[in-house]
C-alpha positions, 0 to 999 in steps of 0.5 A, spaced: 500 500 500 505 504 501 507 504 493 500 506 491 500 512 496 507 514 494 504 514 487 498 518 489 502 523 492 507 524 487 501 525 482 498 530 486 505 534 487 506 534 479 499 537 478 500 542 484 507 544 480 503 545 473 498 549 476 504 553 480 508 554 473 502 556 469 500 562 474 508 564 473 507 565 466 500 569 466 498 575 468 491 579 469 491 587 468 485 592 468 484 596 462 482 603 462 477 606 457 476 614 456 472 618 451 472 626 450 465 628 448 465 635 444 459 640 444 455 638 437 456 643 431 451 648 429 451 653 423 447 659 422 446 663 416 446 670 419 445 673 412 443 670 405 448 671 399 444 677 395 446 679 388 442 685 389 438 689 384 440 689 376 438 690 369 438 685 364 440 686 357 445 682 353 448 676 357 452 678 363 454 677 370 454 679 377 458 677 383 459 679 390 466 678 393 466 674 399 472 678 403 469 685 402 462 684 400 463 689 394 458 687 388 461 688 381 457 687 374 459 685 367 457 684 360 450 686 359 448 686 366 447 693 369 447 695 377 441 698 380 444 702 386 438 702 391 440 695 392 447 693 392 447 686 395 451 683 400 455 677 401 452 671 405 454 671 412 454 664 417 456 663 424 459 656 426 458 654 434 461 648 437 467 646 442 471 651 444 477 652 440 476 646 436 479 645 429 473 645 424 472 643 417 467 648 413 465 646 406 461 650 401 458 647 395 460 650 389 453 650 385 447 655 386 441 651 384 434 652 383 435 658 379 430 658 372 433 657 365 438 663 363 440 664 370 446 660 373 450 661 379 456 659 383 459 660 390 466 664 391 469 663 398 474 667 402 478 665 408 474 659 411 475 658 419 479 652 421 479 653 428 473 656 433 475 662 436 472 661 443 466 657 441 464 660 434 467 662 428 464 667 422 465 667 415 462 670 408 460 667 402 460 671 395 458 668 389 457 669 381 451 669 377 451 669 370 445 672 367 442 670 360 440 676 355 433 679 356 432 675 363 425 677 365 424 681 371 422 678 377 425 675 384 429 669 383 432 665 389 437 659 389 440 655 394 447 652 396 450 647 401 454 649 407 457 644 412 461 643 418 464 638 421 470 636 426 476 633 423 
């Protein structure tokens, strides 16, 4: 009976040393997780892009400078001084001092045949100053010959995101 007891004790010791050896070759750690939550971005149009009032004879164009809001006309388009137009004005708000991307669509859509427009942007903000940033959008509008009198409206897209 002693040989069996010795064999059982030897097997138990071998099993214990295998468990002990495994615990020396492994470890356990606790991982961490984090998140930074930004304020959602908002964009507001404060002033629409306004080409002002013009007359139409032969084909021509009217443009609004994004940087200074100055209107110019060319070709058969005449400027009416009462309504000189304005650059579009926008404000972006979000996480204080965060980097942003501003994207302005190039096409102005929705005008009837004979009118076609595009946007012209100046310097666009890349960082919010404090919680907000302002920018302007100018544009160019091609006016077809003898465009009928009327009030015409189009639209363009403006988007903002965090990079």
